[in-house]
C-alpha positions in Angstrom: 116.9 110.5 103.9 120.3 109.1 104.5 122.6 109.6 107.5 126.0 110.0 105.8 127.8 110.6 109.2 128.0 106.8 109.9 130.8 105.2 108.0 130.3 102.4 105.5 130.9 98.9 106.9 130.9 95.4 105.6 128.3 92.7 105.8 125.9 93.3 108.8 125.2 90.7 111.4 122.2 91.0 113.7 119.8 89.2 115.9 116.4 90.4 117.1 113.0 89.6 118.7 109.4 90.8 118.5 106.9 90.6 121.4 103.3 92.0 121.7 101.0 92.1 124.7 97.4 93.2 125.2 98.2 95.4 128.1 96.1 96.0 131.3 93.1 98.0 130.0 92.2 96.6 126.5 90.2 93.4 125.9 91.7 92.8 122.5 95.2 93.1 121.0 95.1 95.1 117.8 98.8 95.3 117.4 100.9 93.0 115.1 104.6 92.4 115.2 106.8 90.7 112.6 110.3 89.2 112.9 111.8 87.8 109.7 115.6 87.7 110.2 116.0 85.7 107.0 114.6 88.7 105.1 116.3 91.3 107.4 112.7 92.5 108.1 111.2 93.6 111.4 108.0 95.6 112.0 105.3 96.8 114.4 101.8 97.7 113.3 99.3 99.3 115.7 95.7 98.8 114.4 92.7 101.0 115.0 89.0 101.0 114.1 87.1 99.0 116.7 84.9 96.0 116.2 88.0 93.9 115.9 88.9 95.8 112.7 92.1 97.2 114.1 93.7 93.8 114.5 92.6 92.9 111.0 94.2 96.1 109.6 97.5 95.6 111.4 97.7 91.9 110.6 96.8 92.6 106.9 99.5 95.3 106.7 102.2 93.1 108.3 101.3 90.1 106.1 101.3 92.3 103.0 104.7 93.7 103.7 106.1 90.2 104.5 104.7 88.7 101.3 106.0 91.6 99.2 109.5 91.0 100.5 109.2 87.2 99.9 107.9 87.8 96.4 110.7 90.3 95.5 113.5 88.5 97.3 115.2 87.4 94.0 114.0 90.4 91.9 116.8 92.3 90.1 117.5 95.7 91.6 116.7 97.3 88.3 113.1 96.2 88.7 112.8 98.1 92.0 112.7 101.8 91.2 110.8 104.9 92.3 111.2 107.7 89.8 110.2 110.3 92.4 113.0 109.0 94.7 115.9 108.4 92.4 118.5 108.4 95.2 116.9 105.5 97.2 118.8 102.3 97.2 117.0 99.1 96.2 116.2 97.8 99.7 114.8 101.2 100.7 112.7 101.2 97.5 111.5 97.7 98.3 110.4 98.9 101.8 108.5 101.9 100.4 106.8 99.8 97.7 105.9 97.2 100.3 104.2 99.7 102.6 102.4 101.3 99.7 101.1 97.8 98.7 100.0 97.2 102.3 98.0 100.4 102.3 96.2 99.3 99.1 95.4 96.0 100.8 93.9 97.6 103.9 91.9 100.2 101.9 90.5 97.4 99.7 89.6 95.2 102.7 87.8 98.2 104.3 85.8 98.9 101.1 84.7 95.3 100.7 83.4 94.8 104.2 81.1 97.5 105.8 82.1 96.3 109.3 85.7 97.2 108.6 85.0 100.7 107.4 87.3 103.2 109.0 89.9 100.7 110.0 93.5 101.5 109.7 97.0 100.9 111.2 100.2 102.6 111.9 103.4 100.9 110.8 107.1 101.2 111.6 109.4 98.8 109.8 113.1 98.2 109.3 115.0 96.2 106.7 118.7 95.4 107.1 120.8 95.2 103.9 123.8 92.9 103.5 126.1 96.0 103.1 125.5 97.1 106.7 122.7 99.7 105.9 119.4 99.8 107.8 116.4 101.4 106.2 113.6 102.7 108.5 110.1 103.5 107.3 107.1 104.6 109.2 103.5 105.8 109.0 101.8 107.2 112.1 103.1 107.3 115.6 104.8 103.9 116.0 108.4 104.7 116.6 112.0 103.6 116.0 114.8 104.4 118.4 118.5 103.9 117.9 120.3 102.9 121.1 124.1 103.2 121.3 126.5 103.2 124.2 124.7 105.1 126.9 122.6 107.0 124.4 119.1 106.7 122.8 117.7 108.7 119.9 114.3 108.6 118.4 114.9 108.5 114.7 111.3 108.7 113.5 109.0 111.6 114.0 105.3 110.9 114.8 102.8 111.8 112.1 100.6 113.5 114.6 98.5 116.7 115.0 100.7 117.7 117.9 103.8 117.6 115.7 102.1 119.4 112.8 101.3 122.3 115.2 104.8 122.2 116.6 106.4 122.4 113.2 104.0 124.9 111.6 104.0 127.2 114.7 107.5 127.0 116.3 106.8 129.9 118.6 103.6 128.6 120.1 103.4 128.8 123.9 104.1 125.7 126.0 100.8 126.0 127.8 98.9 126.0 124.5 100.9 122.9 123.3 100.0 121.2 126.6 96.3 121.4 125.7 96.7 119.8 122.3 95.7 116.1 122.2 98.7 113.9 121.8 97.0 110.8 120.3 95.6 112.3 117.1 97.6 110.8 114.2 97.6 112.5 110.7 98.8 109.5 108.7 97.8 105.8 108.8 97.5 102.9 106.4 94.0 102.3 105.2 92.7 105.8 105.7 93.5 107.1 102.2 94.0 105.7 98.7 97.6 107.0 98.7 99.6 107.2 101.9 103.3 107.9 101.8 105.7 106.4 104.3 108.6 108.4 105.6 111.9 106.7 105.1 115.5 107.1 106.2 118.7 105.0 105.7 121.9 104.9 107.7 124.9 102.7 108.3 124.7 100.4 111.3 127.4 100.1 113.9 128.2 97.0 115.9 126.9 97.4 119.4 123.9 99.5 118.4 120.3 98.3 118.9 117.2 99.4 117.1 114.0 99.5 119.1 110.6 99.6 117.3 107.4 100.1 119.4 103.8 101.1 119.4 102.6 104.0 121.5 101.5 101.5 124.1 105.2 101.4 125.1 106.4 105.0 124.2 103.3 106.5 125.9 103.9 104.6 129.2 107.6 104.7 129.8 110.4 107.2 129.1 113.1 106.8 126.6 115.6 106.7 129.4 113.9 103.6 130.8 114.1 102.0 127.3 117.8 102.8 127.3 118.3 101.3 130.8 116.6 98.0 129.9 118.3 97.5 126.6 121.7 98.4 128.1 121.3 96.0 130.9 119.7 93.0 129.1 121.6 91.6 126.1 119.0 89.1 125.0 116.5 90.9 122.7 113.5 88.8 123.7 114.1 89.1 127.4 114.6 92.9 126.9 111.3 93.1 125.0 109.5 91.3 127.8 111.0 93.5 130.5 110.0 96.6 128.6 106.4 95.3 128.3 106.4 94.5 132.1 107.6 98.1 132.8 104.8 99.5 130.6 102.2 97.4 132.3 103.5 98.4 135.7 103.0 102.0 134.6 99.3 101.3 133.8 99.3 99.3 130.6 96.7 101.6 129.1 97.1 100.3 125.5 98.4 97.3 123.6 102.2 97.1 123.9 104.4 95.9 121.1 108.2 95.9 121.0 110.9 94.8 118.5 114.6 94.9 119.4 117.3 94.3 116.8 120.9 94.2 117.9 123.8 94.8 115.5 126.5 92.3 116.2 130.3 92.4 115.5 130.9 92.1 111.8 133.2 89.4 110.4 135.9 91.9 109.4 136.1 93.2 113.0 136.3 89.9 114.8 139.7 88.9 116.3 140.4 86.2 113.6 139.4 88.4 110.7 142.0 89.0 107.9 142.5 92.7 108.6 145.7 94.8 109.2 146.2 94.4 113.0 149.0 96.5 114.4 152.1 94.7 115.7 152.7 94.0 119.4 155.1 96.9 119.6 152.2 99.4 119.3 149.0 99.6 121.3 145.8 99.6 119.2 144.8 102.9 120.8 146.9 106.0 121.6 146.2 109.2 123.5 146.2 112.3 121.3 147.1 115.1 123.7 146.2 117.8 121.1 142.7 116.4 120.7 142.6 115.3 124.3 141.1 112.0 123.1 142.0 108.4 122.6 142.4 107.7 118.8 143.2 104.7 116.6 146.9 104.1 116.4 146.6 103.1 112.8 144.5 105.9 111.2 144.2 108.5 114.0 140.4 108.4 114.0 138.7 109.2 117.3 137.9 106.2 119.4 134.1 105.7 120.1 133.8 104.5 123.7 132.3 101.0 123.9 133.4 99.8 120.4 135.9 97.0 119.9 137.1 98.3 116.5 137.9 101.5 114.6 134.8 102.8 112.7 137.1 104.4 110.2 139.6 101.6 109.2 138.1 98.5 110.9 141.1 97.8 113.1 140.2 95.5 116.0 141.3 97.0 119.3 143.2 94.0 120.6 145.7 94.0 123.4 149.0 95.3 122.1 151.1 92.6 123.9 
């Protein structure tokens, strides 16, 4: 799935952090997080299975995805294809293949050791391409949120029994929905020979942040609290730690894992970039009375509040002199 409403940009710049915590109620941390900025790869995996098998499953999945990306770093794009998904770009294909490979590794490990029978893990992963695209894949109920200026959107949908009922019976009464367990997932790595990740791709915008988390975070604090923290704290690691603290203050009933990736200003939108900046006789923004909105003085595209450039033509909004 691709979000075509977000305009194509040039090379993406980003910085991120990943933090995990055991929480207040669990004795062991079965989550695994990964931060590999050099690969453009970040993920959260939430293991399950008991007898320490959950942490084995999540670590194995994370390591498998990481090693797959390392091994295919220099592979020609022509070698990365999925006939069943002809429209996926190479980095999205790489992410799907990496997660499929991770599933195979977890299944094999469970088969080889009776103590690990039944272990599995969720996963949510993002890879950032050099062209400004981000590819988001997930299995289970670990989530990805996109945070913009004063706005947060969950861009993954949990693979859960609750959602299956909601989608298959849209007219079901709210009191019936309230009685359905929320923690039953319908898809996880390691539970079947073939598990398909759900994937979407979209163009990043400078100023956006992507938040990945296990249900130890999303089950304890609201999305509005996530937005508040990420809006107030620029440093991704400090923001992750604050979110974990909030989840622990709310009870910390599960392991808590958070990844935050911030999209930075791109080179072509920085003040010293070689782009067509308007002359000092014109302001970078003008008010369009007919639209009742501020628009770019160069191309007329609607200004998005909080951005320092035009998302249509790339014009930096510098003072007009």
